[in-house]
C-alpha positions in Angstrom: 75.0 48.3 110.9 71.2 49.4 109.2 69.5 51.8 111.1 66.6 51.4 112.9 63.6 51.7 110.8 61.2 54.1 112.6 58.0 53.1 114.7 55.6 53.5 113.2 52.3 56.4 114.5 50.3 54.3 116.8 46.7 55.0 117.3 44.3 54.0 120.1 40.3 53.8 118.9 38.6 54.0 122.6 34.7 52.7 122.1 31.6 53.4 124.0 29.7 51.7 126.7 29.1 53.5 129.5 30.4 51.9 132.8 31.9 48.8 130.7 34.2 52.0 128.8 35.7 51.9 132.1 37.6 48.4 130.5 39.5 51.1 128.7 41.7 51.9 131.8 42.4 48.5 132.2 43.7 48.9 128.9 46.0 51.5 129.2 47.0 50.4 132.9 48.4 47.2 130.3 50.3 49.4 127.6 51.7 51.4 129.8 53.2 48.3 131.8 54.6 47.1 128.2 56.5 50.3 127.4 53.8 50.9 124.5 53.3 54.3 123.2 49.7 56.0 121.8 50.6 58.8 119.4 46.5 59.2 119.0 43.7 58.7 120.2 39.9 59.1 118.8 37.7 58.6 121.6 34.2 57.7 121.7 31.4 58.5 124.7 33.2 56.8 127.3 36.0 56.1 125.6 36.7 60.2 124.6 36.2 60.7 128.7 38.9 58.2 129.0 41.0 59.3 126.2 40.9 63.0 126.8 41.8 62.0 130.7 45.1 60.2 129.0 45.6 62.6 126.3 45.9 65.5 129.1 48.1 63.5 131.1 46.1 62.2 134.0 48.1 59.4 135.5 46.0 55.8 135.0 46.3 55.4 138.4 44.4 58.3 139.0 41.8 57.8 136.7 41.3 54.2 138.4 41.2 55.5 141.6 38.6 58.4 140.8 36.3 54.5 138.6 36.9 52.5 141.8 35.1 55.3 144.1 31.7 55.5 142.1 28.8 53.7 143.7 25.2 53.6 142.8 24.5 56.9 144.7 27.4 58.9 143.5 26.6 58.3 140.2 22.9 59.2 141.0 23.9 62.8 142.3 25.6 62.9 138.5 22.2 62.9 136.7 20.8 66.2 137.7 17.1 65.8 137.2 15.2 68.4 134.5 11.6 68.5 133.0 11.3 65.7 130.9 11.7 67.2 127.1 14.7 65.4 125.1 16.3 64.1 128.0 15.8 63.6 131.6 18.8 65.5 132.7 20.9 68.3 130.7 24.5 66.9 132.1 25.3 69.8 133.7 26.8 67.5 137.1 28.5 65.1 134.5 30.3 68.4 133.2 31.2 69.3 136.6 32.6 65.9 137.5 34.6 65.9 134.3 36.3 69.3 135.1 37.4 68.1 138.4 38.8 65.2 136.9 40.3 67.3 133.8 43.2 69.3 134.1 42.7 70.3 130.4 39.6 73.0 129.5 40.3 73.4 125.6 41.7 70.4 123.1 45.2 72.6 122.4 46.1 72.1 126.1 46.4 68.4 125.2 49.8 66.8 125.5 48.7 64.5 122.5 46.8 64.2 119.8 42.7 63.5 120.6 39.2 63.2 118.3 36.2 63.1 119.5 33.2 61.7 118.2 29.5 62.7 118.1 26.2 62.4 116.4 24.0 65.4 114.7 20.5 64.2 116.2 18.8 65.8 113.2 21.0 64.5 110.1 22.3 61.6 111.8 25.9 62.4 110.4 28.9 61.7 112.7 30.8 64.4 114.0 34.5 64.7 114.5 35.5 67.5 117.4 39.0 68.1 117.5 39.3 71.6 118.7 37.7 74.4 121.1 36.0 73.4 124.2 36.8 69.8 125.8 34.2 69.7 128.3 31.5 70.3 125.9 32.8 68.1 122.9 32.8 65.6 125.8 29.5 66.4 126.9 28.3 65.8 123.2 29.8 62.4 122.8 28.5 61.1 126.2 25.0 62.6 125.6 23.3 58.9 125.4 19.7 59.3 124.0 16.7 59.7 126.1 18.6 59.6 129.8 21.1 63.0 128.4 19.8 66.0 126.3 21.2 66.5 123.1 23.8 69.2 123.3 23.9 72.5 121.4 26.8 72.7 118.9 26.6 75.9 116.8 23.7 75.1 114.8 23.4 70.9 115.6 21.9 68.9 118.6 24.3 66.1 119.4 24.1 63.2 121.4 26.4 59.9 121.9 29.2 59.4 119.3 28.5 55.1 120.0 25.3 55.7 117.2 27.6 56.0 114.1 31.3 55.2 115.5 30.7 52.8 117.9 34.8 52.4 117.6 36.3 55.1 115.8 39.1 53.6 114.2 38.9 55.7 110.8 38.9 58.8 112.8 42.3 57.6 114.7 44.0 56.6 110.8 42.1 60.4 109.8 44.4 61.8 112.7 47.9 60.0 110.7 48.1 57.0 112.8 49.5 54.1 110.5 48.4 51.5 113.1 45.7 51.1 115.3 44.4 49.5 118.1 40.9 49.4 119.2 39.0 48.8 121.9 35.2 46.8 122.0 33.6 47.2 124.9 30.3 46.3 123.7 29.1 43.1 124.6 26.9 40.9 121.8 23.4 41.3 122.8 22.0 38.2 124.6 19.1 36.7 123.3 16.0 34.7 124.7 17.3 35.2 128.3 15.3 36.4 130.9 15.3 40.1 131.8 14.2 42.5 134.8 11.7 45.0 134.2 10.1 47.9 136.7 6.0 46.3 137.1 3.6 47.6 135.0 0.6 49.8 137.2 -2.5 50.5 136.4 -2.9 52.4 139.5 -2.9 55.6 137.8 -2.3 57.6 141.4 0.5 55.1 142.4 2.1 55.8 138.7 1.8 59.5 139.6 3.9 59.1 143.2 6.5 56.9 142.1 7.1 59.5 139.2 7.0 62.6 141.5 9.2 60.6 143.7 12.2 59.7 140.9 13.0 63.2 140.5 16.0 63.1 143.1 19.3 61.6 143.2 17.9 58.0 145.4 15.0 57.8 143.1 17.2 57.9 140.0 19.4 55.2 141.4 16.4 52.9 141.8 14.5 53.1 138.8 17.7 52.7 136.5 19.2 50.0 138.7 15.6 48.6 138.4 15.3 49.1 134.4 18.6 47.5 134.1 18.4 44.4 135.6 20.0 45.4 139.6 16.6 44.5 141.7 15.9 40.9 141.9 12.5 41.2 144.1 10.2 38.5 142.6 8.2 41.4 142.0 10.5 43.2 139.3 11.3 40.0 137.8 10.1 38.8 134.4 10.2 35.1 133.6 10.5 33.6 129.4 6.9 32.8 130.1 5.6 35.9 131.6 7.9 38.7 130.7 7.3 42.1 131.9 7.0 45.3 129.8 10.1 47.3 129.0 9.9 50.7 130.9 11.7 53.9 128.8 15.3 53.0 130.5 15.3 49.4 129.5 14.0 50.8 125.8 16.8 53.1 125.6 19.0 51.2 127.0 18.5 47.8 124.9 17.7 49.9 121.3 20.9 51.3 121.8 22.7 48.1 122.0 21.1 46.6 119.2 22.2 49.2 117.4 25.8 49.4 118.2 26.4 45.8 117.6 24.8 46.5 114.3 26.7 49.2 113.4 30.2 47.7 115.0 29.6 44.8 113.4 29.4 47.0 109.5 32.0 49.6 110.6 34.8 47.1 111.1 34.1 45.2 107.9 33.9 48.7 105.9 36.8 50.4 107.8 40.6 49.4 107.9 41.8 48.6 111.2 44.6 46.5 112.4 43.9 45.0 115.8 40.7 45.1 117.9 40.7 44.4 121.8 37.5 42.8 123.3 37.3 42.5 126.8 34.9 39.6 128.3 32.2 41.9 130.1 28.7 39.9 129.2 26.4 40.2 132.2 27.4 44.3 133.0 24.9 46.3 132.0 25.8 50.0 131.2 25.3 51.8 134.6 27.1 49.2 136.6 29.8 51.5 137.6 29.7 50.3 140.9 31.5 46.7 139.2 34.4 49.1 137.9 36.9 46.6 139.6 36.1 44.1 137.3 35.7 46.0 134.4 38.9 47.1 134.6 40.2 44.0 135.5 38.7 42.5 132.0 40.5 45.2 130.2 43.7 44.2 131.9 43.0 40.7 130.9 42.2 41.1 127.0 45.4 43.2 126.6 47.0 40.9 128.2 46.1 38.3 125.6 46.7 40.5 122.9 50.3 42.1 123.8 52.2 39.4 121.4 50.0 40.5 118.8 50.4 44.2 119.6 54.0 43.8 119.4 54.2 42.2 116.2 52.0 44.8 114.7 54.6 47.1 115.9 57.5 45.3 114.2 55.4 45.4 110.9 55.3 47.0 107.9 
């Protein structure tokens, strides 16, 4: 009887996507149920955080429970506002939130190989971090431009890794993965659809009052919900015939979404990959963490549909 050939080292490349990135939990849940062992993890932005928890041995059920407990107000409280310079918040409360969920503080404390990506805001270089302070690496990878201040890392200032590597398949391969499953949670940019924006105001006193009110957890919640299409009152809604001027949150979010779609397409063409799972997440915006249940379910559904291809991938030479 011929010996069973060794199983190829399987890498998982978890992409960016903010709230949509919670779909990674559903992906991991199904892979575990199917008995598929992950050897190497590479993550970008939200994918870096989910990947770090998995590499640290945090049970998927615990990740899911934490995700389902996040609502708008709780998320707003994580965004500790600072005087706007290079970002609206410095991410310190976000780090405290991650620390409460992560049993590891350094890459060397992880149970599996992990690399996270960030972007040097000055040079545009993609930075791969795989040693040292885990929480600072995650803070850098999650630093969405315009919302979070860049994170100082040595002589560099780092922001969201999705700017260069929305799905870090090549990073997983560089760590020794022989077969790679990439997970894309970036839906295509919707074209020619009505958007919802904050109303423009020419009243200086009202504008100053609104800006002052913003610097509270509830103010952040209301502003971001409006900016990303969560307020549906007539006064807040633009139409195709008379669209409202996009505010800073919408500009940042939509600019990054457009950019990541283009980069993602180019990156996947130029870099070898074996399988890409893309959950159906259209209609879910970057900050809709309160929709965690359906986002995780979308990740589960897409992964179950891909199981035959994954099994074939692992059996192929």
